[in-house]
C-alpha positions as CSV (number, residue, x, y, z in Angstrom):
1,M,42.5,-6.2,18.9
2,H,39.3,-8.3,19.5
3,A,37.4,-5.2,20.4
4,S,38.7,-3.4,17.3
5,A,37.7,-6.2,15.1
6,S,34.2,-6.4,16.8
7,T,33.8,-2.6,16.2
8,S,34.8,-2.9,12.6
9,A,32.3,-5.8,11.9
10,S,29.5,-3.7,13.6
11,V,30.4,-0.8,11.3
12,A,30.4,-3.1,8.3
13,A,27.1,-4.6,9.2
14,A,25.6,-1.1,9.7
15,S,27.0,0.0,6.5
16,A,25.5,-3.0,4.6
17,A,22.1,-2.4,6.2
18,S,22.3,1.2,5.2
19,R,23.2,0.2,1.6
20,S,20.3,-2.3,1.4
21,L,17.9,0.6,1.9
22,R,19.3,2.7,-0.9
23,W,17.3,3.0,-4.2
24,R,18.7,1.3,-7.3
25,V,17.8,2.2,-10.9
26,V,15.9,-1.1,-11.1
27,D,13.9,-0.2,-8.0
28,I,12.7,3.1,-9.6
29,V,11.8,1.5,-12.9
30,V,9.9,-1.4,-11.2
31,A,8.2,1.1,-8.9
32,A,7.0,3.0,-12.0
33,V,5.8,-0.1,-13.7
34,L,4.0,-1.4,-10.5
35,G,2.4,2.0,-10.2
36,V,1.1,2.1,-13.7
37,A,-0.2,-1.6,-13.5
38,V,-1.9,-0.9,-10.2
39,G,-3.3,2.2,-11.6
40,L,-5.0,0.3,-14.4
41,V,-6.5,-2.0,-11.7
42,F,-7.8,1.2,-9.9
43,W,-9.4,2.3,-13.1
44,A,-11.1,-0.9,-13.6
45,W,-12.1,-1.1,-10.0
46,N,-13.6,2.5,-10.2
47,T,-16.7,1.0,-11.7
48,I,-16.8,-2.4,-9.9
49,G,-15.9,-1.0,-6.5
50,G,-18.0,2.0,-6.9
51,T,-21.1,0.1,-7.5
52,W,-20.3,-2.1,-4.6
53,F,-19.7,0.9,-2.4
54,V,-23.0,2.4,-3.2
55,A,-24.8,-0.9,-2.7
56,M,-23.2,-1.5,0.8
57,D,-23.8,2.1,1.7
58,G,-27.3,1.7,0.9
59,L,-27.7,-1.2,3.3
60,T,-25.9,0.7,6.1
61,P,-24.2,4.1,5.8
62,G,-20.5,3.7,6.2
63,L,-20.4,-0.1,5.2
64,G,-19.3,1.0,1.7
65,G,-15.9,1.1,3.1
66,L,-15.8,-2.7,2.5
67,A,-15.2,-2.0,-1.1
68,V,-12.2,0.4,-0.7
69,G,-9.5,-2.1,-0.1
70,I,-8.5,-2.6,-3.8
71,W,-7.8,1.2,-4.0
72,L,-5.4,0.8,-1.1
73,I,-3.3,-2.1,-2.7
74,G,-0.7,-0.1,-4.4
75,G,1.1,0.9,-1.2
76,V,1.1,-2.7,0.0
77,I,2.5,-4.1,-3.2
78,G,5.1,-1.4,-3.6
79,G,6.4,-2.0,-0.1
80,L,6.4,-5.8,-0.3
81,V,8.2,-5.8,-3.6
82,I,10.8,-2.9,-3.4
83,R,11.3,-2.8,0.5
84,K,12.9,0.5,0.5
85,P,11.8,3.7,2.3
86,G,9.2,5.6,0.2
87,A,8.3,2.5,-2.0
88,A,4.8,2.2,-0.7
89,L,4.0,5.8,-0.9
90,L,5.5,6.1,-4.5
91,V,3.6,3.2,-6.0
92,E,0.2,4.2,-4.5
93,V,0.7,7.9,-5.7
94,I,1.7,6.7,-9.2
95,A,-1.3,4.3,-9.3
96,A,-3.6,7.2,-8.3
97,L,-2.1,9.5,-10.9
98,V,-2.7,7.0,-13.6
99,S,-6.2,6.3,-12.5
100,M,-6.9,10.2,-12.5
101,L,-5.3,10.7,-15.9
102,I,-7.3,7.9,-17.5
103,G,-10.4,9.4,-16.1
104,N,-12.5,9.1,-13.1
105,V,-15.2,11.1,-11.3
106,W,-12.9,12.1,-8.4
107,G,-10.3,14.1,-10.3
108,V,-7.3,15.5,-8.5
109,S,-8.7,14.2,-5.2
110,T,-7.6,10.9,-6.4
111,V,-3.9,11.8,-6.1
112,L,-4.4,13.5,-2.7
113,S,-6.2,10.4,-1.4
114,G,-3.5,8.2,-2.9
115,L,-0.8,10.3,-1.1
116,V,-2.4,9.9,2.3
117,Q,-3.2,6.2,1.8
118,G,0.3,5.5,0.6
119,L,1.7,7.3,3.6
120,G,-0.5,5.2,5.9
121,A,1.0,1.9,4.3
122,E,4.6,3.4,4.4
123,L,4.4,4.2,8.2
124,V,3.6,0.5,8.9
125,F,6.7,-0.7,6.9
126,A,8.7,1.9,8.5
127,L,7.5,0.6,12.0
128,F,9.1,-2.7,11.2
129,L,12.2,-0.9,9.9
130,Y,11.7,-2.2,6.4
131,R,12.8,-5.7,7.5
132,R,9.6,-7.7,7.9
133,F,7.3,-8.5,4.9
134,T,5.1,-11.3,6.2
135,L,1.3,-11.6,5.6
136,P,0.5,-10.0,8.9
137,V,2.6,-7.0,8.1
138,A,1.0,-6.7,4.7
139,M,-2.4,-6.8,6.4
140,L,-1.2,-4.0,8.9
141,A,0.0,-2.0,5.9
142,G,-3.5,-2.4,4.3
143,V,-5.0,-1.3,7.6
144,G,-2.7,1.7,7.7
145,A,-3.7,2.8,4.2
146,G,-7.4,2.4,5.2
147,V,-6.9,4.6,8.2
148,G,-5.1,7.1,6.0
149,A,-8.2,7.1,3.8
150,W,-10.5,7.6,6.7
151,V,-8.5,10.6,8.1
152,F,-8.4,12.1,4.5
153,E,-12.1,11.8,3.9
154,L,-12.9,13.0,7.5
155,F,-11.6,16.5,6.6
156,Y,-11.5,16.8,2.8
157,G,-14.1,18.1,0.3
158,S,-17.2,20.2,0.4
159,S,-19.0,17.6,2.5
160,P,-16.3,16.0,4.8
161,N,-17.2,13.0,7.0
162,I,-16.7,15.0,10.1
163,L,-20.1,16.6,9.4
164,K,-21.7,13.1,9.5
165,T,-22.7,11.2,12.6
166,V,-20.3,9.4,14.8
167,E,-22.1,6.2,14.0
168,F,-21.4,6.6,10.4
169,N,-17.7,7.4,11.0
170,V,-17.2,4.4,13.3
171,I,-18.8,1.9,10.8
172,Y,-16.9,3.6,8.0
173,L,-13.5,3.2,9.8
174,V,-14.2,-0.5,10.8
175,S,-15.2,-1.3,7.2
176,L,-12.0,0.4,5.9
177,I,-9.9,-1.5,8.4
178,V,-11.4,-4.9,7.4
179,S,-11.3,-4.1,3.7
180,G,-7.5,-2.8,4.0
181,A,-6.6,-5.9,5.8
182,L,-8.1,-8.3,3.3
183,L,-8.4,-6.7,-0.1
184,A,-5.2,-4.6,0.2
185,G,-3.2,-6.7,2.6
186,V,-4.1,-10.4,1.9
187,V,-4.7,-9.9,-1.9
188,G,-1.6,-7.8,-2.3
189,W,0.5,-10.2,-0.5
190,L,-0.9,-13.1,-2.7
191,A,-0.3,-11.0,-5.8
192,V,3.3,-10.4,-5.0
193,R,3.9,-14.1,-4.3
194,A,2.2,-15.0,-7.6
195,L,4.4,-12.4,-9.3
196,A,7.5,-13.7,-7.7
197,A,6.7,-17.2,-8.7
198,T,7.0,-16.3,-12.4
199,G,10.5,-15.1,-12.0
200,A,9.7,-11.4,-12.7
201,L,11.1,-10.3,-9.3
202,S,14.3,-12.3,-9.4
203,R,16.4,-9.1,-8.7
204,F,14.4,-8.6,-5.5
205,A,14.3,-10.2,-2.1
206,A,10.6,-11.1,-2.7
207,G,11.7,-13.2,-5.7
208,R,14.6,-14.8,-4.0
209,E,12.4,-15.9,-1.1
210,A,10.0,-17.4,-3.6
211,R,12.8,-19.5,-5.2
212,R,13.9,-20.7,-1.6
213,E,10.3,-21.9,-0.9
214,V,10.2,-24.1,-4.1
């Protein structure tokens, strides 16, 4: 009898965990809203970050990667808020699509880049089984997105980075890792906490955690 009850409890717990990872209508709606909002941030950053990128690359080729982090933030925010498989990827791709549709110099490559960057962040949240959403995890997700960007640019385009020097690619990778951890990870984590504090995320675990901390 005891073994049977224990088995039933285990099955119930597994079922509850499975249900918690299922997408709700509100998850889809919020992912879309976040994607559009982050896409507008991307669009604004196209000028600021682009100028910073060129300036840093002028100092040391590859150092421009320090400016890329904000373009990686969609996956971090999506993963931290929705906490479901695919959330990081979806928000980053929607944001990239919005940035492309509004207009930028990169065109369709923006969406392809967003796909790879979102996947990089997604893999980090998956590594923690969508159960840990601390600052270190957010920073790692930003790093994952940065590594995704590095791999994409290594092979994509008419002048892929693989044709450039090893020194350039090492500096660029390190710059992307730093920028991903800070501008995507830390800034993304702080942005979610600030949003949660307003009560806008009351239907999400991130919002409930914010209320418990008050």
